[in-house]
Predicted model as a PDB file, atoms N, CA, C, CB and O in Angstrom, pLDDT in the B-factor column:
MODEL        1                                                                  
ATOM      1  N   MET A   1      95.154 103.780 109.219  1.00 57.00           N  
ATOM      2  CA  MET A   1      95.011 105.135 108.914  1.00 57.00           C  
ATOM      3  C   MET A   1      94.162 105.851 110.110  1.00 57.00           C  
ATOM      4  CB  MET A   1      94.317 105.267 107.482  1.00 57.00           C  
ATOM      5  O   MET A   1      94.374 107.032 110.383  1.00 57.00           O  
ATOM      6  N   ARG A   2      93.288 105.156 110.736  1.00 75.00           N  
ATOM      7  CA  ARG A   2      92.566 105.843 111.885  1.00 75.00           C  
ATOM      8  C   ARG A   2      93.478 106.244 112.993  1.00 75.00           C  
ATOM      9  CB  ARG A   2      91.489 104.939 112.473  1.00 75.00           C  
ATOM     10  O   ARG A   2      93.252 107.230 113.695  1.00 75.00           O  
ATOM     11  N   ASP A   3      94.542 105.443 113.146  1.00 83.00           N  
ATOM     12  CA  ASP A   3      95.403 105.881 114.200  1.00 83.00           C  
ATOM     13  C   ASP A   3      96.201 107.202 113.837  1.00 83.00           C  
ATOM     14  CB  ASP A   3      96.365 104.742 114.537  1.00 83.00           C  
ATOM     15  O   ASP A   3      96.402 108.042 114.715  1.00 83.00           O  
ATOM     16  N   GLN A   4      96.635 107.375 112.601  1.00 89.00           N  
ATOM     17  CA  GLN A   4      97.219 108.593 112.122  1.00 89.00           C  
ATOM     18  C   GLN A   4      96.216 109.823 112.281  1.00 89.00           C  
ATOM     19  CB  GLN A   4      97.635 108.394 110.633  1.00 89.00           C  
ATOM     20  O   GLN A   4      96.617 110.919 112.674  1.00 89.00           O  
ATOM     21  N   VAL A   5      94.975 109.587 111.973  1.00 86.00           N  
ATOM     22  CA  VAL A   5      93.968 110.712 112.115  1.00 86.00           C  
ATOM     23  C   VAL A   5      93.902 111.047 113.634  1.00 86.00           C  
ATOM     24  CB  VAL A   5      92.462 110.284 111.527  1.00 86.00           C  
ATOM     25  O   VAL A   5      93.993 112.222 113.991  1.00 86.00           O  
ATOM     26  N   LEU A   6      93.747 110.049 114.529  1.00 91.00           N  
ATOM     27  CA  LEU A   6      93.566 110.302 115.875  1.00 91.00           C  
ATOM     28  C   LEU A   6      94.862 110.957 116.423  1.00 91.00           C  
ATOM     29  CB  LEU A   6      93.197 109.017 116.602  1.00 91.00           C  
ATOM     30  O   LEU A   6      94.751 111.819 117.295  1.00 91.00           O  
ATOM     31  N   TRP A   7      96.042 110.608 115.976  1.00 94.00           N  
ATOM     32  CA  TRP A   7      97.298 111.091 116.476  1.00 94.00           C  
ATOM     33  C   TRP A   7      97.329 112.690 116.039  1.00 94.00           C  
ATOM     34  CB  TRP A   7      98.585 110.171 115.835  1.00 94.00           C  
ATOM     35  O   TRP A   7      97.712 113.570 116.810  1.00 94.00           O  
ATOM     36  N   ARG A   8      96.905 112.916 114.795  1.00 96.00           N  
ATOM     37  CA  ARG A   8      96.976 114.420 114.395  1.00 96.00           C  
ATOM     38  C   ARG A   8      95.935 115.291 115.201  1.00 96.00           C  
ATOM     39  CB  ARG A   8      96.670 114.594 112.783  1.00 96.00           C  
ATOM     40  O   ARG A   8      96.177 116.427 115.606  1.00 96.00           O  
ATOM     41  N   LYS A   9      94.774 114.633 115.379  1.00 96.00           N  
ATOM     42  CA  LYS A   9      93.693 115.315 116.198  1.00 96.00           C  
ATOM     43  C   LYS A   9      94.213 115.598 117.525  1.00 96.00           C  
ATOM     44  CB  LYS A   9      92.406 114.467 116.331  1.00 96.00           C  
ATOM     45  O   LYS A   9      94.113 116.736 117.982  1.00 96.00           O  
ATOM     46  N   THR A  10      94.756 114.663 118.179  1.00 97.00           N  
ATOM     47  CA  THR A  10      95.371 114.703 119.524  1.00 97.00           C  
ATOM     48  C   THR A  10      96.280 115.915 119.489  1.00 97.00           C  
ATOM     49  CB  THR A  10      96.180 113.345 119.893  1.00 97.00           C  
ATOM     50  O   THR A  10      96.090 116.852 120.265  1.00 97.00           O  
ATOM     51  N   ALA A  11      97.284 115.914 118.585  1.00 97.00           N  
ATOM     52  CA  ALA A  11      98.333 116.969 118.478  1.00 97.00           C  
ATOM     53  C   ALA A  11      97.614 118.313 118.388  1.00 97.00           C  
ATOM     54  CB  ALA A  11      99.288 116.742 117.201  1.00 97.00           C  
ATOM     55  O   ALA A  11      97.903 119.219 119.170  1.00 97.00           O  
ATOM     56  N   ARG A  12      96.721 118.449 117.486  1.00 98.00           N  
ATOM     57  CA  ARG A  12      95.965 119.806 117.369  1.00 98.00           C  
ATOM     58  C   ARG A  12      95.288 120.127 118.709  1.00 98.00           C  
ATOM     59  CB  ARG A  12      94.819 119.766 116.184  1.00 98.00           C  
ATOM     60  O   ARG A  12      95.420 121.256 119.182  1.00 98.00           O  
ATOM     61  N   ILE A  13      94.617 119.252 119.301  1.00 98.00           N  
ATOM     62  CA  ILE A  13      93.894 119.630 120.527  1.00 98.00           C  
ATOM     63  C   ILE A  13      94.958 120.003 121.664  1.00 98.00           C  
ATOM     64  CB  ILE A  13      92.924 118.402 121.000  1.00 98.00           C  
ATOM     65  O   ILE A  13      94.747 120.974 122.391  1.00 98.00           O  
ATOM     66  N   ALA A  14      95.983 119.301 121.788  1.00 98.00           N  
ATOM     67  CA  ALA A  14      97.012 119.556 122.715  1.00 98.00           C  
ATOM     68  C   ALA A  14      97.640 120.915 122.501  1.00 98.00           C  
ATOM     69  CB  ALA A  14      98.024 118.499 122.635  1.00 98.00           C  
ATOM     70  O   ALA A  14      97.999 121.596 123.462  1.00 98.00           O  
ATOM     71  N   THR A  15      97.773 121.308 121.267  1.00 98.00           N  
ATOM     72  CA  THR A  15      98.397 122.657 120.945  1.00 98.00           C  
ATOM     73  C   THR A  15      97.353 123.712 121.251  1.00 98.00           C  
ATOM     74  CB  THR A  15      98.877 122.768 119.393  1.00 98.00           C  
ATOM     75  O   THR A  15      97.727 124.809 121.665  1.00 98.00           O  
ATOM     76  N   MET A  16      96.070 123.449 121.074  1.00 98.00           N  
ATOM     77  CA  MET A  16      95.021 124.449 121.376  1.00 98.00           C  
ATOM     78  C   MET A  16      94.961 124.561 122.965  1.00 98.00           C  
ATOM     79  CB  MET A  16      93.551 123.996 120.721  1.00 98.00           C  
ATOM     80  O   MET A  16      94.817 125.644 123.532  1.00 98.00           O  
ATOM     81  N   LEU A  17      95.071 123.477 123.559  1.00 98.00           N  
ATOM     82  CA  LEU A  17      94.989 123.571 125.120  1.00 98.00           C  
ATOM     83  C   LEU A  17      96.229 124.263 125.652  1.00 98.00           C  
ATOM     84  CB  LEU A  17      94.872 122.095 125.821  1.00 98.00           C  
ATOM     85  O   LEU A  17      96.128 125.068 126.578  1.00 98.00           O  
ATOM     86  N   ALA A  18      97.341 123.988 125.121  1.00 98.00           N  
ATOM     87  CA  ALA A  18      98.566 124.675 125.639  1.00 98.00           C  
ATOM     88  C   ALA A  18      98.442 126.249 125.332  1.00 98.00           C  
ATOM     89  CB  ALA A  18      99.927 124.032 124.926  1.00 98.00           C  
ATOM     90  O   ALA A  18      98.853 127.060 126.162  1.00 98.00           O  
ATOM     91  N   GLU A  19      97.892 126.639 124.176  1.00 98.00           N  
ATOM     92  CA  GLU A  19      97.741 128.015 124.007  1.00 98.00           C  
ATOM     93  C   GLU A  19      96.719 128.674 124.959  1.00 98.00           C  
ATOM     94  CB  GLU A  19      97.379 128.255 122.635  1.00 98.00           C  
ATOM     95  O   GLU A  19      96.912 129.779 125.466  1.00 98.00           O  
ATOM     96  N   HIS A  20      95.581 127.896 125.174  1.00 97.00           N  
ATOM     97  CA  HIS A  20      94.502 128.397 126.002  1.00 97.00           C  
ATOM     98  C   HIS A  20      94.947 128.581 127.411  1.00 97.00           C  
ATOM     99  CB  HIS A  20      93.326 127.481 125.957  1.00 97.00           C  
ATOM    100  O   HIS A  20      94.561 129.557 128.055  1.00 97.00           O  
ATOM    101  N   LEU A  21      95.829 127.587 127.973  1.00 97.00           N  
ATOM    102  CA  LEU A  21      96.218 127.635 129.309  1.00 97.00           C  
ATOM    103  C   LEU A  21      97.646 128.368 129.548  1.00 97.00           C  
ATOM    104  CB  LEU A  21      96.231 126.210 129.813  1.00 97.00           C  
ATOM    105  O   LEU A  21      98.128 128.626 130.651  1.00 97.00           O  
ATOM    106  N   ASN A  22      98.156 128.617 128.426  1.00 98.00           N  
ATOM    107  CA  ASN A  22      99.551 129.294 128.458  1.00 98.00           C  
ATOM    108  C   ASN A  22     100.501 128.299 129.069  1.00 98.00           C  
ATOM    109  CB  ASN A  22      99.570 130.693 129.329  1.00 98.00           C  
ATOM    110  O   ASN A  22     101.238 128.709 129.965  1.00 98.00           O  
ATOM    111  N   ILE A  23     100.571 127.053 128.694  1.00 98.00           N  
ATOM    112  CA  ILE A  23     101.501 126.140 129.228  1.00 98.00           C  
ATOM    113  C   ILE A  23     102.190 125.463 127.990  1.00 98.00           C  
ATOM    114  CB  ILE A  23     100.788 125.101 130.203  1.00 98.00           C  
ATOM    115  O   ILE A  23     101.741 125.686 126.866  1.00 98.00           O  
ATOM    116  N   ASP A  24     103.224 124.676 128.166  1.00 97.00           N  
ATOM    117  CA  ASP A  24     103.896 124.049 127.051  1.00 97.00           C  
ATOM    118  C   ASP A  24     103.168 122.798 126.631  1.00 97.00           C  
ATOM    119  CB  ASP A  24     105.331 123.731 127.400  1.00 97.00           C  
ATOM    120  O   ASP A  24     102.422 122.197 127.403  1.00 97.00           O  
ATOM    121  N   VAL A  25     103.403 122.416 125.379  1.00 97.00           N  
ATOM    122  CA  VAL A  25     102.690 121.344 124.777  1.00 97.00           C  
ATOM    123  C   VAL A  25     102.817 119.999 125.466  1.00 97.00           C  
ATOM    124  CB  VAL A  25     103.119 121.220 123.425  1.00 97.00           C  
ATOM    125  O   VAL A  25     101.917 119.159 125.441  1.00 97.00           O  
ATOM    126  N   GLU A  26     103.968 119.839 126.077  1.00 97.00           N  
ATOM    127  CA  GLU A  26     104.363 118.545 126.766  1.00 97.00           C  
ATOM    128  C   GLU A  26     103.210 118.440 127.948  1.00 97.00           C  
ATOM    129  CB  GLU A  26     106.060 118.603 127.412  1.00 97.00           C  
ATOM    130  O   GLU A  26     102.483 117.460 128.114  1.00 97.00           O  
ATOM    131  N   ARG A  27     103.195 119.506 128.641  1.00 98.00           N  
ATOM    132  CA  ARG A  27     102.214 119.516 129.834  1.00 98.00           C  
ATOM    133  C   ARG A  27     100.768 119.408 129.347  1.00 98.00           C  
ATOM    134  CB  ARG A  27     102.367 120.863 130.706  1.00 98.00           C  
ATOM    135  O   ARG A  27      99.943 118.767 129.999  1.00 98.00           O  
ATOM    136  N   ALA A  28     100.457 120.029 128.208  1.00 98.00           N  
ATOM    137  CA  ALA A  28      99.037 119.926 127.626  1.00 98.00           C  
ATOM    138  C   ALA A  28      98.802 118.399 127.346  1.00 98.00           C  
ATOM    139  CB  ALA A  28      98.859 120.846 126.196  1.00 98.00           C  
ATOM    140  O   ALA A  28      97.751 117.851 127.681  1.00 98.00           O  
ATOM    141  N   LEU A  29      99.798 117.753 126.733  1.00 97.00           N  
ATOM    142  CA  LEU A  29      99.553 116.409 126.324  1.00 97.00           C  
ATOM    143  C   LEU A  29      99.411 115.541 127.625  1.00 97.00           C  
ATOM    144  CB  LEU A  29     100.717 115.895 125.377  1.00 97.00           C  
ATOM    145  O   LEU A  29      98.589 114.625 127.653  1.00 97.00           O  
ATOM    146  N   ASP A  30     100.130 115.799 128.594  1.00 98.00           N  
ATOM    147  CA  ASP A  30      99.911 115.083 129.773  1.00 98.00           C  
ATOM    148  C   ASP A  30      98.596 115.287 130.394  1.00 98.00           C  
ATOM    149  CB  ASP A  30     100.897 115.391 130.682  1.00 98.00           C  
ATOM    150  O   ASP A  30      98.063 114.302 130.904  1.00 98.00           O  
ATOM    151  N   ILE A  31      98.030 116.354 130.423  1.00 98.00           N  
ATOM    152  CA  ILE A  31      96.624 116.735 130.881  1.00 98.00           C  
ATOM    153  C   ILE A  31      95.628 116.013 129.983  1.00 98.00           C  
ATOM    154  CB  ILE A  31      96.372 118.343 130.814  1.00 98.00           C  
ATOM    155  O   ILE A  31      94.668 115.381 130.424  1.00 98.00           O  
ATOM    156  N   LEU A  32      95.909 116.145 128.747  1.00 98.00           N  
ATOM    157  CA  LEU A  32      94.952 115.436 127.771  1.00 98.00           C  
ATOM    158  C   LEU A  32      94.923 113.933 127.840  1.00 98.00           C  
ATOM    159  CB  LEU A  32      95.307 115.792 126.354  1.00 98.00           C  
ATOM    160  O   LEU A  32      93.859 113.318 127.764  1.00 98.00           O  
ATOM    161  N   TYR A  33      96.076 113.346 127.981  1.00 97.00           N  
ATOM    162  CA  TYR A  33      96.287 111.907 127.969  1.00 97.00           C  
ATOM    163  C   TYR A  33      95.665 111.354 129.337  1.00 97.00           C  
ATOM    164  CB  TYR A  33      97.894 111.552 127.812  1.00 97.00           C  
ATOM    165  O   TYR A  33      95.255 110.196 129.406  1.00 97.00           O  
ATOM    166  N   ASN A  34      95.622 112.118 130.278  1.00 97.00           N  
ATOM    167  CA  ASN A  34      94.969 111.681 131.579  1.00 97.00           C  
ATOM    168  C   ASN A  34      93.624 112.002 131.791  1.00 97.00           C  
ATOM    169  CB  ASN A  34      95.621 112.198 132.669  1.00 97.00           C  
ATOM    170  O   ASN A  34      93.149 111.870 132.919  1.00 97.00           O  
ATOM    171  N   SER A  35      92.889 112.440 130.775  1.00 98.00           N  
ATOM    172  CA  SER A  35      91.574 112.927 130.919  1.00 98.00           C  
ATOM    173  C   SER A  35      90.549 111.909 130.561  1.00 98.00           C  
ATOM    174  CB  SER A  35      91.399 114.114 130.123  1.00 98.00           C  
ATOM    175  O   SER A  35      90.859 110.925 129.890  1.00 98.00           O  
ATOM    176  N   ARG A  36      89.358 112.112 130.978  1.00 97.00           N  
ATOM    177  CA  ARG A  36      88.159 111.383 130.575  1.00 97.00           C  
ATOM    178  C   ARG A  36      87.890 111.582 129.189  1.00 97.00           C  
ATOM    179  CB  ARG A  36      86.988 111.767 131.349  1.00 97.00           C  
ATOM    180  O   ARG A  36      87.484 110.696 128.437  1.00 97.00           O  
ATOM    181  N   THR A  37      88.142 112.852 128.842  1.00 97.00           N  
ATOM    182  CA  THR A  37      87.824 113.222 127.461  1.00 97.00           C  
ATOM    183  C   THR A  37      88.714 112.401 126.363  1.00 97.00           C  
ATOM    184  CB  THR A  37      88.060 114.796 127.310  1.00 97.00           C  
ATOM    185  O   THR A  37      88.254 112.040 125.279  1.00 97.00           O  
ATOM    186  N   PHE A  38      90.044 112.158 126.794  1.00 97.00           N  
ATOM    187  CA  PHE A  38      90.806 111.403 125.837  1.00 97.00           C  
ATOM    188  C   PHE A  38      90.423 110.009 125.832  1.00 97.00           C  
ATOM    189  CB  PHE A  38      92.221 111.513 126.082  1.00 97.00           C  
ATOM    190  O   PHE A  38      90.516 109.367 124.786  1.00 97.00           O  
ATOM    191  N   ALA A  39      89.979 109.448 126.957  1.00 97.00           N  
ATOM    192  CA  ALA A  39      89.443 108.071 126.965  1.00 97.00           C  
ATOM    193  C   ALA A  39      88.255 107.885 126.003  1.00 97.00           C  
ATOM    194  CB  ALA A  39      89.007 107.697 128.384  1.00 97.00           C  
ATOM    195  O   ALA A  39      88.121 106.887 125.294  1.00 97.00           O  
ATOM    196  N   LEU A  40      87.443 108.882 126.035  1.00 96.00           N  
ATOM    197  CA  LEU A  40      86.307 108.890 124.998  1.00 96.00           C  
ATOM    198  C   LEU A  40      86.811 109.073 123.582  1.00 96.00           C  
ATOM    199  CB  LEU A  40      85.285 110.038 125.299  1.00 96.00           C  
ATOM    200  O   LEU A  40      86.278 108.444 122.669  1.00 96.00           O  
ATOM    201  N   LEU A  41      87.789 109.885 123.364  1.00 95.00           N  
ATOM    202  CA  LEU A  41      88.370 110.116 122.139  1.00 95.00           C  
ATOM    203  C   LEU A  41      88.985 108.929 121.505  1.00 95.00           C  
ATOM    204  CB  LEU A  41      89.300 111.114 122.271  1.00 95.00           C  
ATOM    205  O   LEU A  41      88.918 108.746 120.290  1.00 95.00           O  
ATOM    206  N   GLU A  42      89.608 108.084 122.353  1.00 94.00           N  
ATOM    207  CA  GLU A  42      90.262 106.909 121.915  1.00 94.00           C  
ATOM    208  C   GLU A  42      89.266 105.728 121.519  1.00 94.00           C  
ATOM    209  CB  GLU A  42      91.203 106.475 123.013  1.00 94.00           C  
ATOM    210  O   GLU A  42      89.578 104.809 120.762  1.00 94.00           O  
ATOM    211  N   ASN A  43      88.084 105.869 122.105  1.00 93.00           N  
ATOM    212  CA  ASN A  43      87.022 104.954 121.816  1.00 93.00           C  
ATOM    213  C   ASN A  43      86.153 105.369 120.637  1.00 93.00           C  
ATOM    214  CB  ASN A  43      86.189 104.795 123.009  1.00 93.00           C  
ATOM    215  O   ASN A  43      85.434 106.365 120.716  1.00 93.00           O  
ATOM    216  N   PRO A  44      86.217 104.581 119.497  1.00 90.00           N  
ATOM    217  CA  PRO A  44      85.486 105.013 118.378  1.00 90.00           C  
ATOM    218  C   PRO A  44      84.031 104.910 118.498  1.00 90.00           C  
ATOM    219  CB  PRO A  44      85.896 104.315 117.266  1.00 90.00           C  
ATOM    220  O   PRO A  44      83.285 105.493 117.711  1.00 90.00           O  
ATOM    221  N   ASP A  45      83.594 104.164 119.487  1.00 93.00           N  
ATOM    222  CA  ASP A  45      82.133 103.942 119.746  1.00 93.00           C  
ATOM    223  C   ASP A  45      81.545 105.161 120.371  1.00 93.00           C  
ATOM    224  CB  ASP A  45      81.885 102.713 120.669  1.00 93.00           C  
ATOM    225  O   ASP A  45      80.333 105.366 120.311  1.00 93.00           O  
ATOM    226  N   SER A  46      82.384 105.994 120.982  1.00 94.00           N  
ATOM    227  CA  SER A  46      81.871 107.249 121.653  1.00 94.00           C  
ATOM    228  C   SER A  46      81.421 108.243 120.607  1.00 94.00           C  
ATOM    229  CB  SER A  46      82.976 107.913 122.567  1.00 94.00           C  
ATOM    230  O   SER A  46      80.526 109.031 120.916  1.00 94.00           O  
ATOM    231  N   GLY A  47      81.954 108.283 119.402  1.00 91.00           N  
ATOM    232  CA  GLY A  47      81.557 109.230 118.349  1.00 91.00           C  
ATOM    233  C   GLY A  47      82.382 110.610 118.588  1.00 91.00           C  
ATOM    234  O   GLY A  47      82.270 111.539 117.788  1.00 91.00           O  
ATOM    235  N   LEU A  48      83.145 110.684 119.637  1.00 94.00           N  
ATOM    236  CA  LEU A  48      83.899 111.922 119.873  1.00 94.00           C  
ATOM    237  C   LEU A  48      84.880 112.251 118.748  1.00 94.00           C  
ATOM    238  CB  LEU A  48      84.653 111.820 121.178  1.00 94.00           C  
ATOM    239  O   LEU A  48      85.091 113.419 118.420  1.00 94.00           O  
ATOM    240  N   GLN A  49      85.466 111.230 118.171  1.00 92.00           N  
ATOM    241  CA  GLN A  49      86.408 111.438 117.113  1.00 92.00           C  
ATOM    242  C   GLN A  49      85.817 112.232 115.934  1.00 92.00           C  
ATOM    243  CB  GLN A  49      86.915 110.115 116.641  1.00 92.00           C  
ATOM    244  O   GLN A  49      86.542 112.908 115.205  1.00 92.00           O  
ATOM    245  N   LEU A  50      84.553 112.142 115.771  1.00 91.00           N  
ATOM    246  CA  LEU A  50      83.833 112.862 114.689  1.00 91.00           C  
ATOM    247  C   LEU A  50      83.645 114.342 114.860  1.00 91.00           C  
ATOM    248  CB  LEU A  50      82.521 112.281 114.524  1.00 91.00           C  
ATOM    249  O   LEU A  50      83.336 115.089 113.932  1.00 91.00           O  
ATOM    250  N   GLN A  51      83.848 114.723 116.100  1.00 95.00           N  
ATOM    251  CA  GLN A  51      83.542 116.121 116.462  1.00 95.00           C  
ATOM    252  C   GLN A  51      84.713 116.962 116.172  1.00 95.00           C  
ATOM    253  CB  GLN A  51      83.150 116.265 117.927  1.00 95.00           C  
ATOM    254  O   GLN A  51      85.834 116.492 115.978  1.00 95.00           O  
ATOM    255  N   SER A  52      84.429 118.225 116.147  1.00 96.00           N  
ATOM    256  CA  SER A  52      85.553 119.248 115.867  1.00 96.00           C  
ATOM    257  C   SER A  52      86.506 119.235 116.984  1.00 96.00           C  
ATOM    258  CB  SER A  52      85.013 120.722 115.682  1.00 96.00           C  
ATOM    259  O   SER A  52      86.222 118.770 118.088  1.00 96.00           O  
ATOM    260  N   ASP A  53      87.791 119.821 116.640  1.00 97.00           N  
ATOM    261  CA  ASP A  53      88.763 119.921 117.535  1.00 97.00           C  
ATOM    262  C   ASP A  53      88.292 120.959 118.715  1.00 97.00           C  
ATOM    263  CB  ASP A  53      90.042 120.331 116.790  1.00 97.00           C  
ATOM    264  O   ASP A  53      88.514 120.718 119.901  1.00 97.00           O  
ATOM    265  N   LEU A  54      87.665 122.058 118.292  1.00 97.00           N  
ATOM    266  CA  LEU A  54      87.234 122.981 119.235  1.00 97.00           C  
ATOM    267  C   LEU A  54      86.175 122.385 120.221  1.00 97.00           C  
ATOM    268  CB  LEU A  54      86.704 124.163 118.520  1.00 97.00           C  
ATOM    269  O   LEU A  54      86.196 122.664 121.420  1.00 97.00           O  
ATOM    270  N   TYR A  55      85.245 121.547 119.657  1.00 97.00           N  
ATOM    271  CA  TYR A  55      84.203 120.944 120.489  1.00 97.00           C  
ATOM    272  C   TYR A  55      84.902 120.044 121.492  1.00 97.00           C  
ATOM    273  CB  TYR A  55      83.149 120.139 119.626  1.00 97.00           C  
ATOM    274  O   TYR A  55      84.486 119.976 122.649  1.00 97.00           O  
ATOM    275  N   ILE A  56      85.950 119.353 121.077  1.00 97.00           N  
ATOM    276  CA  ILE A  56      86.661 118.453 122.042  1.00 97.00           C  
ATOM    277  C   ILE A  56      87.391 119.215 123.062  1.00 97.00           C  
ATOM    278  CB  ILE A  56      87.633 117.542 121.340  1.00 97.00           C  
ATOM    279  O   ILE A  56      87.390 118.835 124.232  1.00 97.00           O  
ATOM    280  N   LEU A  57      88.039 120.313 122.665  1.00 98.00           N  
ATOM    281  CA  LEU A  57      88.735 121.151 123.584  1.00 98.00           C  
ATOM    282  C   LEU A  57      87.753 121.709 124.664  1.00 98.00           C  
ATOM    283  CB  LEU A  57      89.433 122.289 122.817  1.00 98.00           C  
ATOM    284  O   LEU A  57      88.010 121.719 125.868  1.00 98.00           O  
ATOM    285  N   THR A  58      86.700 122.132 124.148  1.00 97.00           N  
ATOM    286  CA  THR A  58      85.592 122.688 125.076  1.00 97.00           C  
ATOM    287  C   THR A  58      85.216 121.730 126.078  1.00 97.00           C  
ATOM    288  CB  THR A  58      84.324 123.078 124.320  1.00 97.00           C  
ATOM    289  O   THR A  58      85.145 122.072 127.258  1.00 97.00           O  
ATOM    290  N   ASP A  59      84.937 120.410 125.654  1.00 97.00           N  
ATOM    291  CA  ASP A  59      84.597 119.356 126.552  1.00 97.00           C  
ATOM    292  C   ASP A  59      85.772 119.070 127.542  1.00 97.00           C  
ATOM    293  CB  ASP A  59      84.227 118.101 125.748  1.00 97.00           C  
ATOM    294  O   ASP A  59      85.505 118.786 128.710  1.00 97.00           O  
ATOM    295  N   LEU A  60      86.944 119.131 127.148  1.00 98.00           N  
ATOM    296  CA  LEU A  60      88.117 118.898 128.016  1.00 98.00           C  
ATOM    297  C   LEU A  60      88.206 120.128 129.052  1.00 98.00           C  
ATOM    298  CB  LEU A  60      89.498 118.763 127.095  1.00 98.00           C  
ATOM    299  O   LEU A  60      88.438 119.924 130.244  1.00 98.00           O  
ATOM    300  N   LEU A  61      88.033 121.257 128.590  1.00 98.00           N  
ATOM    301  CA  LEU A  61      88.141 122.384 129.515  1.00 98.00           C  
ATOM    302  C   LEU A  61      86.976 122.411 130.596  1.00 98.00           C  
ATOM    303  CB  LEU A  61      88.137 123.706 128.689  1.00 98.00           C  
ATOM    304  O   LEU A  61      87.137 122.896 131.716  1.00 98.00           O  
ATOM    305  N   ARG A  62      85.783 121.844 130.155  1.00 97.00           N  
ATOM    306  CA  ARG A  62      84.701 121.627 131.189  1.00 97.00           C  
ATOM    307  C   ARG A  62      85.069 120.581 132.186  1.00 97.00           C  
ATOM    308  CB  ARG A  62      83.382 121.220 130.531  1.00 97.00           C  
ATOM    309  O   ARG A  62      84.831 120.728 133.385  1.00 97.00           O  
ATOM    310  N   GLU A  63      85.681 119.467 131.665  1.00 97.00           N  
ATOM    311  CA  GLU A  63      86.215 118.526 132.515  1.00 97.00           C  
ATOM    312  C   GLU A  63      87.152 118.991 133.534  1.00 97.00           C  
ATOM    313  CB  GLU A  63      86.802 117.593 131.788  1.00 97.00           C  
ATOM    314  O   GLU A  63      87.081 118.579 134.692  1.00 97.00           O  
ATOM    315  N   LEU A  64      88.035 119.840 133.141  1.00 96.00           N  
ATOM    316  CA  LEU A  64      89.143 120.358 134.006  1.00 96.00           C  
ATOM    317  C   LEU A  64      88.535 121.354 135.090  1.00 96.00           C  
ATOM    318  CB  LEU A  64      90.276 121.121 133.085  1.00 96.00           C  
ATOM    319  O   LEU A  64      89.047 121.515 136.199  1.00 96.00           O  
ATOM    320  N   GLU A  65      87.474 121.954 134.682  1.00 95.00           N  
ATOM    321  CA  GLU A  65      86.824 122.953 135.622  1.00 95.00           C  
ATOM    322  C   GLU A  65      86.161 122.167 136.793  1.00 95.00           C  
ATOM    323  CB  GLU A  65      85.700 123.866 134.839  1.00 95.00           C  
ATOM    324  O   GLU A  65      86.097 122.645 137.926  1.00 95.00           O  
ATOM    325  N   SER A  66      85.721 121.063 136.500  1.00 91.00           N  
ATOM    326  CA  SER A  66      84.909 120.202 137.534  1.00 91.00           C  
ATOM    327  C   SER A  66      85.853 119.335 138.396  1.00 91.00           C  
ATOM    328  CB  SER A  66      83.848 119.204 136.771  1.00 91.00           C  
ATOM    329  O   SER A  66      85.391 118.593 139.263  1.00 91.00           O  
TER     330      SER A  66                                                      
ENDMDL                                                                          
END                                                                             
């Protein structure tokens, strides 16, 4: 069940990223999957899975800026 929840969260974040950057969802998924933020999201010990989608998107956008 945890995998399904993470999969849905990932899809929502990728959709939000695509809209924010005005790119297609496939490109947004590529960016997300290759980010430090996603590595943390996959790790249940990080606690990032418990944060809101917007919080995670903001963290990802900060990562992309640096």
